[in-house]
C-alpha positions in Angstrom: 0.0 0.0 0.0 2.8 2.3 1.0 4.7 1.3 -2.2 1.7 2.1 -4.4 1.4 5.6 -2.9 5.1 6.3 -3.5 4.9 5.1 -7.1 1.9 7.3 -7.7 3.6 10.3 -6.1 6.7 9.8 -8.3 4.6 9.5 -11.5 2.8 12.7 -10.7 5.9 14.7 -9.9 7.6 13.9 -13.3 5.2 15.9 -15.4 6.6 19.4 -14.5 10.0 18.4 -15.7 8.6 17.2 -19.0 6.7 20.4 -19.4 9.8 22.5 -18.7 11.8 20.5 -21.2 9.1 20.9 -23.9 8.8 24.6 -23.2 12.5 25.1 -23.5 12.6 23.1 -26.8 9.6 25.1 -28.1 11.4 28.4 -27.3 14.5 27.2 -29.0 12.6 26.3 -32.1 10.8 29.7 -32.1 14.1 31.4 -31.7 15.7 29.5 -34.6 12.7 30.3 -36.8 13.0 34.0 -35.9 16.7 34.0 -36.8 15.8 32.3 -40.1 13.1 34.8 -41.0 15.3 37.8 -40.1 18.2 36.4 -42.1 15.9 35.8 -45.1 14.6 39.4 -44.9 18.1 40.8 -44.7 19.3 38.6 -47.6 16.2 39.6 -49.7 16.9 43.3 -49.1 20.6 42.8 -50.0 19.8 41.0 -53.2 17.2 43.7 -54.2 19.8 46.5 -53.6 22.4 44.6 -55.5 20.0 44.0 -58.5 19.1 47.7 -58.5 22.7 48.7 -58.5 23.5 46.2 -61.3 20.6 47.6 -63.4 21.9 51.2 -62.9 25.4 50.1 -63.8 24.1 48.3 -66.9 22.2 51.4 -67.9 25.3 53.5 -67.5 27.3 51.0 -69.4 24.8 51.1 -72.3 25.0 54.9 -72.3 28.8 54.9 -72.4 28.7 52.2 -75.2 26.3 54.4 -77.2 28.6 57.5 -76.8 31.6 55.4 -77.8 29.7 54.2 -80.9 29.0 57.8 -81.9 32.6 58.8 -81.4 33.7 55.8 -83.4 31.3 56.8 -86.2 32.7 60.3 -86.2 36.2 59.1 -86.2 35.3 56.8 -89.1 33.8 59.7 -91.1 36.9 61.8 -90.5 39.2 58.9 -91.5 37.2 58.4 -94.7 37.5 62.1 -95.5 41.2 62.1 -94.8 41.6 58.9 -96.9 39.8 60.5 -99.8 41.9 63.6 -99.6 45.1 61.5 -99.5 43.9 59.5 -102.5 43.3 62.7 -104.5 46.7 64.0 -103.5 48.2 60.6 -104.4 46.5 60.7 -107.8 47.8 64.2 -108.6 51.3 63.2 -107.5 51.1 60.1 -109.7 50.1 62.2 -112.7 52.9 64.6 -112.0 55.4 61.8 -111.6 54.2 60.1 -114.8 54.7 63.4 -116.7 58.2 63.8 -115.3 59.0 60.2 -116.1 57.8 60.7 -119.6 60.0 63.8 -120.0 63.0 62.0 -118.6 62.3 59.0 -120.9 62.0 61.1 -123.9 65.1 63.0 -123.0 67.0 59.7 -122.4 65.8 58.4 -125.8 66.9 61.6 -127.5 70.3 61.4 -125.8 70.6 57.6 -126.7 69.7 58.3 -130.3 72.2 61.1 -130.4 75.0 58.8 -129.1 74.0 56.1 -131.5 74.1 58.7 -134.4 77.5 60.0 -133.2 78.8 56.4 -133.0 77.4 55.6 -136.4 79.0 58.8 -137.8 82.3 57.8 -136.3 82.0 54.3 -137.8 81.0 55.6 -141.2 83.7 58.2 -141.2 86.3 55.4 -141.5 84.7 54.0 -144.5 84.9 55.5 -148.0 81.5 54.3 -149.2 78.1 54.1 -147.6 75.5 51.7 -148.6 71.9 52.8 -149.4 70.6 51.0 -146.4 73.0 52.8 -144.1 72.0 56.2 -145.5 68.4 55.3 -145.0 69.0 54.3 -141.4 70.9 57.5 -140.7 68.1 59.5 -142.2 65.5 57.6 -140.2 67.4 58.2 -137.0 67.8 61.9 -137.7 64.1 62.2 -138.3 63.3 60.4 -135.0 65.6 62.7 -133.1 64.0 65.8 -134.6 60.5 64.4 -133.8 61.5 63.6 -130.3 63.0 67.1 -129.8 59.8 68.6 -131.1 57.6 66.5 -128.8 59.9 67.5 -125.9 59.5 71.1 -126.8 55.7 70.8 -126.9 55.6 69.0 -123.6 57.9 71.6 -122.0 55.8 74.4 -123.4 52.6 72.8 -122.2 53.9 72.3 -118.7 55.1 75.9 -118.7 51.7 77.1 -119.9 50.0 75.1 -117.2 52.2 76.5 -114.5 51.5 80.0 -115.8 47.8 79.4 -115.9 47.8 77.9 -112.4 49.8 80.9 -111.0 47.5 83.3 -112.8 44.4 81.6 -111.4 45.8 81.6 -107.9 46.6 85.3 -108.3 43.1 86.0 -109.6 41.5 84.0 -106.7 43.6 85.8 -104.2 42.6 89.2 -105.7 38.9 88.2 -105.8 39.1 87.1 -102.2 40.7 90.3 -101.1 38.2 92.4 -103.0 35.3 90.4 -101.4 36.8 90.9 -98.0 37.2 94.6 -98.6 33.7 94.9 -100.0 32.3 92.9 -97.0 34.2 95.1 -94.6 32.8 98.2 -96.3 29.3 96.9 -96.1 29.7 96.0 -92.4 31.1 99.5 -91.7 28.2 101.1 -93.6 25.7 99.0 -91.7 27.4 99.9 -88.4 27.1 103.6 -89.3 23.4 103.2 -90.0 23.1 101.2 -86.7 24.7 104.0 -84.8 22.4 106.5 -86.5 19.3 104.4 -85.8 20.1 103.7 -82.2 21.2 107.3 -81.5 18.0 108.7 -82.8 15.9 106.0 -81.1 17.7 106.6 -77.8 16.8 110.2 -78.0 13.1 109.5 -78.8 12.7 106.8 -76.1 14.8 108.5 -73.5 11.7 109.7 -71.7 10.8 106.2 -70.7 13.2 105.1 -68.0 12.1 101.4 -68.3 13.6 101.1 -71.8 17.3 100.1 -71.5 20.2 99.9 -74.0 22.5 96.8 -73.7 25.3 96.8 -76.3 23.7 97.1 -79.7 20.2 96.1 -78.5 17.2 98.0 -77.2 15.4 96.2 -74.3 11.7 97.1 -73.9 9.9 95.6 -70.8 7.0 93.3 -71.6 4.8 95.2 -69.2 5.1 98.3 -71.4 3.7 96.4 -74.4 1.6 93.5 -73.1 -0.6 92.5 -70.1 0.6 89.6 -67.9 0.3 86.3 -69.7 -0.9 88.0 -72.9 0.5 88.6 -76.4 -2.0 91.4 -77.3 -0.4 94.8 -77.7 -1.7 97.6 -75.4 -2.2 101.3 -76.3 1.0 102.4 -74.5 3.0 99.8 -76.3 1.6 100.8 -79.7 2.6 104.4 -79.0 6.2 103.3 -78.3 6.3 101.1 -81.4 5.0 104.0 -83.5 8.1 105.9 -82.5 10.3 102.9 -83.4 8.6 102.5 -86.8 9.0 106.2 -87.7 12.7 106.2 -86.9 13.3 102.9 -88.7 11.5 104.0 -91.9 13.4 107.3 -91.9 16.8 105.5 -91.5 15.9 102.7 -94.0 15.4 105.2 -96.8 19.1 106.1 -96.6 20.4 102.5 -96.5 21.6 101.3 -99.9 19.6 98.4 -101.4 22.7 96.2 -101.6 23.0 96.1 -97.8 20.9 93.1 -96.7 19.8 94.5 -93.3 17.1 93.1 -91.0 15.4 94.1 -87.8 15.5 91.3 -85.2 12.6 91.2 -82.7 13.4 88.7 -79.8 10.9 87.8 -77.2 12.0 86.7 -73.6 10.1 85.7 -70.5 11.0 85.1 -66.8 11.6 81.7 -65.3 8.0 81.4 -64.0 6.3 78.7 -66.2 3.1 79.2 -68.0 0.6 76.5 -69.1 -2.6 77.8 -70.7 -4.5 76.5 -73.7 -3.1 79.4 -75.8 0.4 79.3 -74.4 1.5 75.8 -73.2 5.0 77.1 -72.3 7.1 80.2 -72.2 8.4 79.5 -75.7 4.9 80.0 -77.2 4.4 83.2 -75.2 7.7 84.7 -76.1 7.4 83.8 -79.7 3.8 85.1 -79.9 4.9 88.5 -78.4 7.7 88.8 -80.9 5.4 88.1 -83.8 2.9 90.6 -82.5 5.5 93.3 -82.5 6.6 92.3 -86.1 3.0 92.4 -87.3 2.4 95.8 -85.8 5.5 97.3 -87.3 4.6 95.8 -90.7 1.2 97.6 -90.4 3.1 100.8 -89.9 5.0 100.3 -93.2 8.1 98.5 -92.2 8.9 95.9 -95.0 8.0 92.3 -94.0 11.2 90.9 -95.5 13.3 93.2 -93.3 12.1 91.8 -90.0 12.4 88.5 -88.1 10.7 87.3 -84.9 12.2 84.8 -82.5 11.1 83.4 -79.1 13.7 82.4 -76.5 11.4 81.7 -73.5 13.2 81.9 -70.2 16.6 80.6 -71.3 18.6 83.8 -71.9 18.1 86.0 -68.8 19.8 89.4 -68.3 19.4 89.3 -64.5 20.0 86.5 -62.1 17.8 85.5 -59.2 14.1 85.3 -58.6 13.5 88.7 -57.1 10.7 90.9 -58.5 13.3 93.2 -60.0 15.2 90.3 -61.7 11.9 88.8 -63.1 10.8 92.2 -64.4 14.1 92.7 -66.3 14.0 89.3 -67.9 10.4 89.8 -69.2 11.4 91.9 -72.3 11.4 92.5 -76.0 14.8 93.0 -77.6 15.3 95.0 -80.8 18.4 94.8 -82.9 19.4 96.2 -86.4 21.8 93.7 -88.0 22.6 92.0 -91.3 21.1 88.7 -92.5 
């Protein structure tokens, strides 16, 4: 009875130990699973970053390969041009060498014939009688020498004439080039004189408006003077200023000779603030439309259409840095320049 109680007590007391062992084993398994999951996440992130870097490097490699291909194509074109030029030079040199060789050959033949004739004369001098065949041979050789000498004289004269013609053409080309440069310089000087007169008179007329500035050889009119914000429609004040400009330009144009190909450039510029409207999707369209509006108005005042050109530069050529109101106002402008085509 006592033994049975002891066995029962021993069996009951063993379960807590098993439970502790199983709990420890379960915690160990959970810990190993956690380590495995964390390592997999870290490995996955590392592989993703490596793939991204490899893709970026491959893209850069493709870009470099493309640039190298373009440079190789350019080098190939330059090599082809150089090779063609060398071939032409080589052909010319071959022709010159062939002509020289022909002259040397003909000269050598003439000298050889002369030696043969002298030797034959010396041989025949020791004989009292000459046969008919020998006389015919001497006559034939003499005729050949005369013919060769004539051919040599013709070739020499032709070469001399060619050299004289080449020198004359080079002299004429140099003279024509000098005359063209002189004429061009004269035309440029004349145009500069008319530019000075035009800008001097325009400066006096527009001096009352302090917003109009002169930068180098260009007049800068603020856009606010001509147009409302975001518009390409000329206002009354702007039309008055353009009337002054048209009057001066027409007066000066009457004195400019017809052979001076002058034009009036009208350039539109905006600030860096972007615009996006149905009429003007970008600053390019706005600046171009404003320049065209000025050209059309000047044409209505009598300025010849073919003497004007309109261009829009958007915000890409500022005259003032920064984003202050003053800098933005200076960059919104219409530039006017009298130049040649």
